[in-house]
C-alpha positions in Angstrom: 100.8 96.2 80.5 97.5 95.0 79.0 96.1 94.2 82.5 96.7 97.7 83.8 94.1 100.4 83.7 94.4 103.7 81.8 95.4 105.6 84.9 98.2 103.1 85.8 99.6 103.2 82.3 99.6 107.0 82.4 101.3 107.0 85.8 104.0 104.6 84.4 104.4 106.8 81.4 105.0 109.8 83.6 107.6 107.9 85.7 109.4 107.0 82.5 109.3 110.6 81.2 110.8 111.8 84.5 113.6 109.2 84.1 112.6 107.4 87.3 112.7 104.0 85.8 116.0 102.5 84.8 117.2 99.5 82.9 118.4 97.9 86.2 115.2 98.3 88.3 112.7 98.9 85.5 109.4 100.4 86.6 108.6 97.8 89.3 110.8 99.2 92.1 109.7 102.9 91.7 106.0 101.9 91.4 106.2 99.5 94.4 107.9 102.2 96.4 105.3 104.8 95.5 102.4 102.4 96.4 104.1 101.5 99.7 104.4 105.1 100.6 100.7 105.7 99.9 99.7 102.7 102.0 101.9 103.8 104.9 100.4 107.3 104.7 96.9 105.8 104.8 97.8 103.6 107.8 99.3 106.6 109.6 96.1 108.7 109.0 93.9 105.8 110.1 96.0 105.4 113.3 95.5 109.0 114.2 91.8 109.5 113.1 90.2 106.2 114.2 90.8 106.6 118.0 89.3 110.1 117.7 86.2 108.8 115.9 85.8 106.0 118.5 86.1 108.5 121.3 83.6 110.8 119.8 81.2 107.9 119.1 81.1 107.2 122.9 79.8 110.8 123.5 76.0 110.6 123.0 75.6 114.4 123.1 78.0 115.0 120.2 76.8 112.2 117.8 73.5 113.8 116.7 75.3 116.9 115.6 78.5 115.3 114.2 76.8 112.7 112.0 74.9 115.2 109.8 77.9 117.5 109.5 80.2 114.6 108.5 77.6 113.4 106.0 77.4 116.9 104.4 81.2 117.2 104.2 81.5 113.7 102.6 78.8 114.5 100.1 80.4 117.9 99.2 83.8 116.2 98.7 82.2 113.5 96.5 80.3 116.1 94.4 83.5 118.2 94.0 85.5 115.1 92.8 82.7 114.1 90.5 82.4 117.5 88.9 86.2 117.9 88.7 86.7 114.5 87.0 83.7 114.7 84.6 82.9 118.2 83.7 86.2 120.0 84.3 88.6 117.5 82.7 
């Protein structure tokens, strides 16, 4: 486990505390299943959101308004996560 980061080791410890790992499967199967679920979720969201973004990109009247709004929203989300993970933890 030396090659894993602190967050991965913490996640594995939580899985072990919850009794998710067993002697037969170890930690590999639950960890792989969790990661597979996360990746499938991301693919699903991208499959839904990307066509909408491409459609909106073709609308020249919408783009000048949408770009600043999306930039502000992304900046606010980043600032929130930065503050939450540095100052509030």
